[in-house]
C-alpha positions in Angstrom: 0.0 0.0 0.0 2.9 2.4 0.7 5.1 1.5 -2.2 3.6 3.8 -4.9 3.6 6.8 -2.5 7.3 6.3 -1.8 8.0 6.3 -5.5 5.9 9.4 -6.0 7.4 11.2 -3.0 10.9 9.9 -2.3 12.5 10.3 1.0 14.6 13.5 1.4 12.5 15.4 -1.1 9.4 16.6 0.7 7.2 19.3 -0.7 5.2 21.5 1.6 1.7 22.2 0.1 -0.4 25.2 1.0 -3.0 24.2 3.5 -5.9 25.0 1.1 -4.9 22.5 -1.5 -3.8 19.6 0.8 -7.1 17.8 0.8 -7.8 18.0 -3.0 -4.2 16.8 -3.7 -4.7 13.8 -1.4 -8.0 12.9 -3.1 -6.3 13.0 -6.5 -3.5 10.8 -5.3 -6.0 8.3 -4.0 -7.9 8.3 -7.2 -4.8 7.7 -9.3 -3.8 4.9 -7.0 -7.2 3.2 -7.4 -7.2 3.5 -11.2 -3.7 2.0 -11.3 -4.7 -1.0 -9.2 -7.8 -1.6 -11.4 -5.7 -1.4 -14.6 -3.3 -4.0 -13.2 -6.2 -6.2 -12.2 -7.8 -6.1 -15.7 -4.6 -6.8 -17.5 -3.9 -9.8 -15.4 -7.4 -11.3 -15.6 -7.1 -14.9 -16.9 -9.3 -16.0 -19.9 -12.8 -17.4 -19.3 -12.0 -20.3 -21.6 -9.8 -21.4 -24.4 -10.6 -18.8 -27.1 -10.0 -21.3 -29.9 -12.4 -23.9 -28.7 -14.9 -22.4 -26.3 -14.3 -25.2 -23.8 -13.2 -24.6 -20.3 -9.6 -24.7 -19.3 -7.8 -24.5 -16.0 -7.7 -20.7 -16.5 -11.4 -20.5 -17.2 -12.1 -22.6 -14.1 -10.0 -20.2 -12.1 -12.0 -17.3 -13.6 -15.2 -18.8 -12.2 -14.2 -17.3 -8.9 -14.0 -13.9 -10.6 -17.6 -13.8 -11.9 -19.7 -11.2 -10.2 -20.8 -12.5 -6.8 -24.4 -12.4 -5.7 -25.7 -9.5 -3.7 -29.0 -9.2 -1.9 -31.7 -6.7 -1.6 -30.4 -4.4 -4.3 -27.3 -3.5 -2.3 -23.9 -2.8 -3.7 -21.9 -6.0 -4.1 -18.2 -6.2 -4.8 -16.7 -9.2 -6.5 -13.2 -10.5 -6.0 -12.0 -8.6 -9.0 -13.1 -5.4 -7.4 -15.9 -4.8 -9.9 -19.0 -3.4 -8.4 -22.6 -3.7 -9.6 -26.1 -3.3 -8.4 -28.3 -6.4 -8.1 -31.9 -7.1 -7.2 -33.7 -9.9 -5.5 -35.2 -13.1 -7.0 -32.0 -13.9 -8.8 -31.9 -11.3 -11.5 -31.0 -7.8 -12.6 -33.9 -5.7 -14.0 -36.5 -8.3 -13.2 -39.0 -7.3 -15.8 -36.4 -7.6 -18.5 -35.2 -11.1 -17.6 -38.4 -12.8 -16.6 -41.1 -11.0 -18.6 -41.5 -9.6 -22.1 -42.1 -5.9 -22.0 -45.0 -5.7 -24.4 -46.5 -9.2 -23.8 -49.8 -7.9 -22.4 -50.6 -6.2 -25.7 -50.6 -9.5 -27.6 -52.5 -12.8 -27.5 -52.9 -15.9 -29.5 -55.8 -15.8 -32.0 -56.3 -18.9 -34.1 -60.1 -19.1 -34.5 -61.2 -19.5 -38.1 -63.3 -16.9 -39.9 -66.7 -17.4 -41.4 -65.0 -18.1 -44.8 -63.5 -21.4 -43.4 -66.1 -24.1 -44.2 -67.0 -26.9 -41.9 -65.6 -30.3 -42.6 -69.1 -31.7 -42.9 -69.3 -29.6 -46.1 -65.8 -29.9 -47.5 -65.0 -33.6 -46.9 -65.5 -35.7 -50.0 -66.3 -39.4 -50.0 -63.6 -42.0 -50.8 -60.7 -39.6 -50.2 -58.4 -40.9 -47.4 -55.0 -39.6 -46.4 -52.5 -41.6 -44.4 -49.2 -40.1 -43.3 -46.1 -41.6 -41.8 -44.2 -39.0 -39.8 -40.4 -38.9 -39.6 -37.8 -38.2 -36.9 -38.1 -37.5 -33.2 -41.0 -36.2 -31.2 -40.9 -32.6 -32.4 -40.1 -33.3 -36.0 -43.1 -35.7 -35.9 -45.2 -33.0 -34.4 -44.6 -30.8 -37.5 -45.7 -33.7 -39.7 -48.9 -34.2 -37.7 -49.7 -30.5 -38.0 -49.1 -30.4 -41.7 -51.0 -33.6 -42.3 -54.2 -32.0 -40.9 -53.7 -29.0 -43.2 -53.0 -31.2 -46.2 -56.2 -33.2 -45.6 -58.1 -30.0 -45.5 -56.5 -28.8 -48.8 -57.4 -32.1 -50.4 -61.0 -32.3 -48.9 -60.0 -35.7 -47.6 -60.5 -37.7 -44.4 -57.3 -38.0 -42.4 -56.3 -41.2 -40.7 -54.6 -40.6 -37.3 -50.9 -40.2 -38.3 -48.5 -43.1 -37.9 -45.4 -42.2 -35.9 -41.9 -43.1 -37.1 -40.6 -46.1 -35.1 -37.5 -46.9 -37.1 -35.6 -43.6 -37.0 -32.4 -42.8 -35.1 -34.6 -42.3 -32.0 -36.0 -45.9 -32.1 -39.2 -45.3 -30.2 -41.9 -47.8 -30.6 -44.7 -45.5 -29.3 -47.8 -45.0 -31.4 -49.9 -41.8 -31.5 -52.2 -42.7 -28.7 -49.3 -43.5 -26.3 -48.0 -39.9 -26.6 -51.0 -37.8 -27.5 -54.6 -37.8 -26.4 -56.1 -39.2 -29.6 -59.8 -38.7 -28.7 -59.2 -35.0 -27.9 -57.2 -34.6 -31.1 -60.1 -36.0 -33.2 -62.9 -34.2 -31.4 -61.2 -30.8 -31.2 -60.5 -30.8 -35.0 -63.9 -32.3 -35.9 -65.1 -29.1 -37.6 -61.8 -28.5 -39.4 -61.0 -32.0 -40.7 -62.7 -35.3 -40.4 -60.3 -37.7 -38.7 -60.6 -41.5 -38.2 -58.5 -43.8 -36.0 -58.0 -46.7 -38.4 -57.5 -46.9 -42.2 -60.7 -47.4 -44.2 -62.1 -50.8 -45.0 -63.8 -52.2 -48.1 -65.5 -55.6 -47.9 -64.2 -56.2 -44.4 -60.6 -55.6 -45.4 -58.4 -52.6 -45.1 -58.1 -50.7 -48.4 -54.6 -50.9 -49.9 -53.1 -47.4 -50.0 -51.1 -45.9 -52.9 -47.7 -44.9 -51.6 -46.1 -41.6 -52.6 -44.1 -38.7 -51.3 -44.3 -35.0 -52.1 -41.4 -32.5 -52.2 -40.3 -30.5 -49.2 -42.4 -27.3 -48.7 -45.0 -28.3 -51.2 -47.6 -25.5 -51.7 -51.4 -26.1 -51.8 -51.2 -25.9 -55.6 -48.5 -28.5 -55.5 -50.8 -30.8 -53.5 -53.7 -30.2 -55.9 -51.5 -30.9 -58.9 -49.4 -33.9 -57.5 -51.6 -35.6 -54.9 -55.2 -35.0 -55.8 -55.2 -36.8 -59.2 -53.8 -39.9 -57.5 -56.3 -39.5 -54.6 -59.2 -39.4 -57.1 -58.0 -42.5 -58.8 -56.7 -44.6 -55.8 -58.9 -43.2 -53.0 -56.3 -43.9 -50.3 -52.9 -42.2 -50.3 -50.1 -43.1 -48.0 -47.4 -40.4 -47.8 -44.2 -41.5 -46.2 -41.3 -39.6 -44.5 -43.8 -36.8 -43.8 -41.9 -33.9 -42.3 -41.8 -30.3 -43.6 -43.8 -31.5 -46.7 -46.0 -28.4 -46.6 -45.1 -24.8 -47.5 -44.0 -22.5 -44.7 -46.0 -19.7 -46.2 -49.7 -20.3 -46.5 -52.8 -18.0 -46.4 -54.0 -16.9 -43.0 -56.8 -19.4 -42.7 -54.5 -22.4 -43.2 -51.9 -20.9 -40.9 -54.5 -20.5 -38.2 -55.5 -24.2 -38.7 -51.9 -25.1 -38.1 -52.0 -23.2 -34.8 -55.3 -24.9 -33.7 -53.6 -28.2 -34.3 -50.3 -27.3 -32.6 -51.4 -25.3 -29.6 -54.8 -26.8 -28.9 -55.4 -30.2 -30.5 -52.1 -31.9 -29.6 -52.3 -32.7 -25.9 -50.0 -35.2 -24.2 -51.5 -38.3 -22.6 -52.6 -37.9 -18.9 -49.6 -40.0 -17.6 -47.1 -37.8 -19.4 -48.8 -34.6 -18.5 -49.1 -35.5 -14.8 -45.4 -36.3 -14.5 -44.5 -33.1 -16.3 -46.6 -31.0 -14.0 -45.0 -32.8 -10.9 -41.6 -31.6 -12.1 -42.8 -28.1 -12.6 -44.3 -28.1 -9.1 -41.0 -29.4 -7.7 -39.1 -26.6 -9.5 -41.5 -24.0 -8.1 -41.0 -25.4 -4.6 -37.3 -24.6 -4.9 -37.6 -21.2 -6.5 -40.2 -18.7 -7.6 -38.6 -18.4 -11.0 -36.6 -20.9 -13.0 -34.8 -21.2 -16.3 -35.2 -24.2 -18.6 -32.3 -25.1 -20.9 -32.7 -27.4 -23.9 -29.1 -28.6 -24.3 -28.2 -30.4 -27.4 -24.6 -31.6 -27.0 -24.8 -35.3 -27.7 -21.9 -37.0 -29.6 -24.0 -37.6 -32.7 -25.1 -33.9 -32.7 -21.6 -32.7 -32.5 -20.4 -35.1 -35.1 -23.1 -34.0 -37.5 -22.3 -30.3 -36.9 -18.7 -30.8 -38.0 -17.6 -28.4 -35.3 -14.5 -28.7 -33.1 -14.8 -28.2 -29.3 -11.2 -28.3 -28.1 -10.9 -32.0 -27.2 -7.7 -32.5 -29.2 -7.0 -35.7 -31.2 -9.2 -37.8 -29.1 -12.3 -35.7 -30.0 -11.4 -35.6 -33.7 -11.0 -39.4 -33.7 -14.3 -40.1 -31.8 -16.5 -37.7 -33.8 -14.9 -38.7 -37.1 -15.9 -42.3 -36.4 -19.5 -41.2 -35.9 -19.5 -39.1 -39.0 -18.5 -42.0 -41.2 -22.0 -43.4 -40.7 -23.3 -40.7 -43.0 -21.9 -41.4 -46.5 -23.3 -38.2 -48.0 -22.0 -35.9 -45.2 -19.3 -33.7 -46.6 -16.3 -32.5 -44.6 -17.0 -29.1 -43.0 -14.7 -26.3 -41.9 -15.2 -26.1 -38.1 -14.0 -22.5 -37.9 -16.2 -21.3 -40.7 -19.2 -23.1 -39.2 -18.6 -21.3 -35.9 -18.2 -17.9 -37.6 -21.6 -18.5 -39.3 -23.2 -19.4 -36.0 -23.9 -23.0 -37.0 -22.2 -24.6 -34.1 -24.2 -25.4 -30.9 -23.0 -23.3 -27.9 -21.1 -25.3 -25.4 -22.7 -25.7 -21.9 -20.1 -23.2 -20.5 -21.0 -20.6 -23.2 -24.7 -20.9 -22.4 -23.9 -20.4 -18.8 -21.7 -17.4 -19.5 -24.4 -15.9 -21.7 -27.1 -16.2 -19.1 -24.9 -14.8 -16.3 -23.9 -11.9 -18.6 -27.5 -11.2 -19.3 -28.0 -10.8 -15.5 -29.2 -14.1 -14.2 -27.5 -14.8 -10.9 -25.8 -18.0 -9.8 -28.6 -18.7 -7.3 -31.2 -19.1 -10.1 -32.5 -22.7 -10.5 -32.0 -24.2 -13.9 -33.8 -27.2 -15.4 -31.7 -28.9 -18.1 -33.3 -31.0 -20.8 -30.7 -33.1 -22.6 -29.5 -36.4 -23.8 -26.1 -37.9 -23.3 -23.6 -35.0 -23.0 -20.4 -35.4 -24.9 -17.6 -35.4 -22.3 -20.0 -36.1 -19.5 -19.5 -34.3 -16.2 -16.3 -32.6 -17.3 -18.2 -30.8 -20.0 -21.0 -29.9 -17.6 -18.7 -28.7 -14.8 -18.4 -25.1 -16.0 -22.2 -24.7 -16.4 -22.7 -26.2 -12.9 -20.1 -23.9 -11.5 -22.0 -20.9 -13.0 -25.4 -22.3 -11.9 -25.0 -24.7 -8.9 -28.8 -25.2 -8.7 -28.8 -27.7 -11.6 -31.8 -30.0 -12.1 -32.9 -32.7 -14.6 -36.0 -35.0 -14.8 -33.7 -37.7 -13.4 -32.7 -35.7 -10.3 -36.3 -34.5 -9.6 -38.0 -37.9 -9.8 -37.7 -41.3 -8.2 -36.8 -44.4 -10.1 -40.3 -45.6 -9.8 -41.8 -42.4 -11.2 -39.6 -42.4 -14.3 -39.5 -46.1 -15.0 -42.6 -46.3 -17.3 -41.0 -43.7 -19.6 -37.3 -44.7 -19.6 -37.4 -46.9 -22.7 -39.3 -44.4 -24.8 -37.3 -41.4 -26.1 -40.3 -39.5 -27.3 -42.2 -39.8 -24.0 -39.0 -38.7 -22.2 -38.8 -35.8 -24.6 -42.4 -34.9 -24.0 -41.8 -34.6 -20.2 -38.9 -32.2 -20.9 -41.2 -30.3 -23.4 -43.8 -29.7 -20.7 -41.3 -28.4 -18.1 -39.5 -26.2 -20.7 -42.9 -24.8 -21.9 -43.9 -23.7 -18.4 -40.5 -22.3 -17.4 -40.1 -18.6 -16.7 -37.2 -18.3 -19.2 -36.4 -20.8 -21.9 -33.1 -21.0 -23.7 -31.6 -23.5 -26.2 -28.1 -23.9 -27.5 -29.2 -24.9 -31.0 -32.0 -24.2 -33.5 -33.6 -27.6 -33.6 -37.3 -28.5 -33.8 -37.9 -28.4 -30.1 -36.3 -25.0 -29.8 -38.4 -23.7 -32.7 -41.7 -25.2 -31.6 -41.3 -24.0 -28.0 -40.3 -20.5 -29.2 -43.5 -20.3 -31.2 -45.7 -21.8 -28.5 -44.3 -19.4 -25.9 -45.0 -16.5 -28.2 -48.6 -17.7 -28.7 -49.2 -18.1 -25.0 -48.2 -14.7 -23.7 -44.7 -14.1 -25.1 -42.9 -15.8 -22.2 -39.2 -15.0 -22.0 -37.5 -17.1 -24.7 -33.8 -16.6 -25.4 -32.4 -17.4 -28.8 -28.6 -17.2 -28.7 -27.4 -14.8 -31.5 -24.7 -17.4 -32.2 -23.2 -15.6 -35.2 -22.6 -12.4 -33.3 -21.6 -14.1 -30.1 -18.8 -16.0 -31.7 -16.3 -13.1 -31.9 -17.4 -12.0 -28.4 -16.5 -15.4 -26.9 -13.3 -15.4 -28.8 -12.1 -12.1 -27.4 -13.5 -12.3 -23.9 -10.2 -13.3 -22.3 -9.1 -9.7 -22.8 -12.2 -8.1 -21.4 -13.5 -7.2 -18.0 -16.6 -8.9 -16.9 -18.6 -5.6 -17.1 -17.5 -5.1 -20.7 -18.3 -8.7 -21.6 -21.8 -8.4 -20.0 -22.6 -5.1 -21.6 -21.7 -6.4 -25.1 -23.7 -9.6 -24.5 -26.8 -7.6 -23.6 -26.4 -5.5 -26.7 -26.0 -8.5 -29.0 -28.9 -10.4 -27.5 -31.3 -7.5 -28.0 -33.9 -8.8 -30.5 -33.3 -12.4 -29.5 -35.1 -12.4 -26.1 -38.7 -13.4 -27.1 -40.2 -9.9 -27.3 -43.3 -9.4 -29.6 -42.5 -8.4 -33.1 -38.7 -8.9 -32.8 -38.9 -11.1 -35.9 -40.4 -9.6 -39.0 -43.8 -11.3 -39.7 -43.4 -13.8 -42.5 -39.7 -14.4 -41.8 -38.2 -17.5 -40.3 -39.8 -20.9 -39.7 -43.6 -20.5 -39.1 -43.6 -22.8 -36.0 -41.0 -20.5 -34.4 -42.8 -17.3 -35.5 -46.6 -18.0 -35.9 -47.4 -14.3 -36.7 -50.7 -15.2 -38.4 -51.9 -16.5 -35.0 -50.9 -13.6 -32.8 -53.0 -10.5 -32.5 -52.4 -7.1 -30.9 -54.8 -5.3 -28.7 -55.5 -1.8 -29.9 -57.5 -0.1 -27.2 -60.3 -2.5 -26.7 -60.8 -6.2 -26.3 -62.8 -6.6 -29.5 -60.4 -4.6 -31.7 -57.3 -6.4 -32.7 -54.4 -6.0 -35.1 -53.1 -9.1 -36.8 -49.4 -9.1 -37.2 -49.5 -11.7 -40.0 -47.6 -10.8 -43.1 -50.5 -11.9 -45.3 -53.3 -10.4 -43.1 -52.0 -7.0 -41.9 -55.4 -5.4 -41.2 -57.4 -4.1 -38.3 -60.6 -6.0 -37.8 -63.4 -5.1 -35.4 -66.5 -7.0 -34.4 -68.5 -5.6 -37.3 -66.1 -6.8 -39.9 -64.7 -3.4 -40.8 -61.1 -3.5 -41.8 -58.5 -0.7 -41.7 -54.9 -0.6 -42.9 -52.2 -1.3 -40.3 -49.6 1.3 -39.6 -46.1 0.7 -38.5 -45.5 -1.3 -35.3 -45.2 0.8 -32.1 -41.6 -0.3 -31.5 -38.7 -1.5 -33.5 -39.0 -4.7 -35.6 -35.9 -6.9 -35.6 -35.2 -9.1 -38.6 -34.3 -12.7 -38.0 -31.0 -13.5 -39.8 -32.3 -16.9 -40.7 -34.5 -16.0 -43.7 -36.8 -18.8 -44.7 -35.8 -20.4 -48.0 -38.1 -20.3 -51.0 -41.0 -22.7 -51.0 -41.4 -25.5 -53.5 -43.8 -24.8 -56.3 -45.2 -27.4 -58.6 -43.3 -27.7 -61.9 -45.7 -27.0 -64.8 -43.4 -28.9 -67.2 -43.6 -32.1 -65.1 -47.4 -31.7 -64.8 -47.6 -31.3 -68.6 -45.7 -34.6 -69.1 -48.0 -36.3 -66.6 -45.2 -36.7 -63.9 -47.5 -35.7 -61.1 -46.7 -38.6 -58.7 -43.4 -39.0 -56.8 -43.6 -42.6 -55.9 -41.1 -44.1 -53.5 -40.8 -47.2 -51.3 -42.5 -47.1 -47.8 -39.5 -46.1 -45.7 -41.1 -46.6 -42.4 -40.4 -50.3 -42.6 -36.9 -50.4 -44.1 -34.2 -47.9 -43.0 -32.5 -46.7 -46.2 -28.8 -47.4 -46.4 -27.7 -43.9 -47.6 -28.0 -41.6 -44.5 -31.1 -42.7 -42.5 -30.1 -40.4 -39.6 -28.8 -37.4 -41.5 -31.8 -35.2 -40.8 -33.3 -37.0 -37.8 -30.3 -36.4 -35.6 -31.1 -32.7 -35.7 -34.8 -33.1 -35.3 -35.2 -32.3 -31.6 
């Protein structure tokens, strides 16, 4: 403490200051001393993690002690590094920003059909039956179920309860009624589409279906040109590998039908729902608020991504062995993928992001995940950041979880329920579960949903070793603005519809009966008399999602002219194709 003063005022060379300036001079000296110490502290701060890989190192683990410590009651709290900050109670800074969307009360889900949407009793034609076989894991199959209902409506056909994929990577033998409430599904949609439980029979025998497949993102015109002629001739059509086989962009009535299926008709079975609600209750017993994290960091996921996570030759060898299962998977540049935001965030990076946004270490976090690559060593930095770490396995007894353990989709459904009801939801990837939950949480009140802005976060993570925690946190909050689940932060019509169901979200405009649709295709004001007015600009900034949706598939007039309307392929729900059966399914949830 005395060393700097001796250098500034060496012995034998004293200066006598006039009495009137003695106190200001002392104050300036103390200020200079404090700034000097702070500079030395910042320059000597060790890195949070290996900047090349994003994984924790011994230095990053040491830095965990330098994260801002918790305060209480909004009092000033000083961490070990000497950095001071104001905190509030309930485990967050600026509570309304972290746990609630600012403008959520101005919006609500609105998926009721208009008077133009005809009842199924009028539209359903005889001898038109549609059977679909979904593909992938739980949430990829969910998209197939939703689109199957819409496709049946487009074709004026009766829909057979969809068959779930039982031979994919996920290898779950569950049928529809073992995951979803089938009777509710049929009855809720009765006026939209006629649905039956079993394939139609003729002469006491099931009618043999004609097997076919439509292109990805097939438009209504595509269905009418490709499928309807076969349906009129064969009467029963079986469409295989049914996922994302319907256009992302539809008219408002069809989009609202999608929402009725997704947010109202698809309910989990009582046994799944009851266990999910038990877990929510147990999380609430521990804390008023909690975060749910969907963490995709399984070996197969990382192998498919082509990214590198700092595990050296051992990691390269292990993931390369997994990658060889996919013959058509080309070699990717790990660094380029990370720059483009295509690599899942590591558990540590997710933890750093949440802490930098203001969530304190005493916040309880529920983690939905499969087998984590690297196991406990990989999870250690996240657990150090958030010690109150929970999973369905830690919150339940063996007896409670036993009926679900052998069924990956039922286990995923339990996680889905808890994540849906969390106060804040975050995922480290952009898979189907993350997208569907993002859209669902928008529809039901714009609950706080954090989408990592991975492309922008990459350079921030790379340079954080040279930054103070305050600087890192400030930049994190800036980069995540527009990725926190606020209304209208994604331009209507952009991105995947299930993540941004703009056609099904309305804005209150001064009265409960006057709403403003934020759908791209229906931007009008509608009151209870049917009067429509043009919509002005939104009341606050609209952020554009960087992930623009690709162009939808249109029917090729030349193929139609040549009579090539049917895309016939083998039924791939019985035989797994040898090419790359898991290529898409591994990313499905």
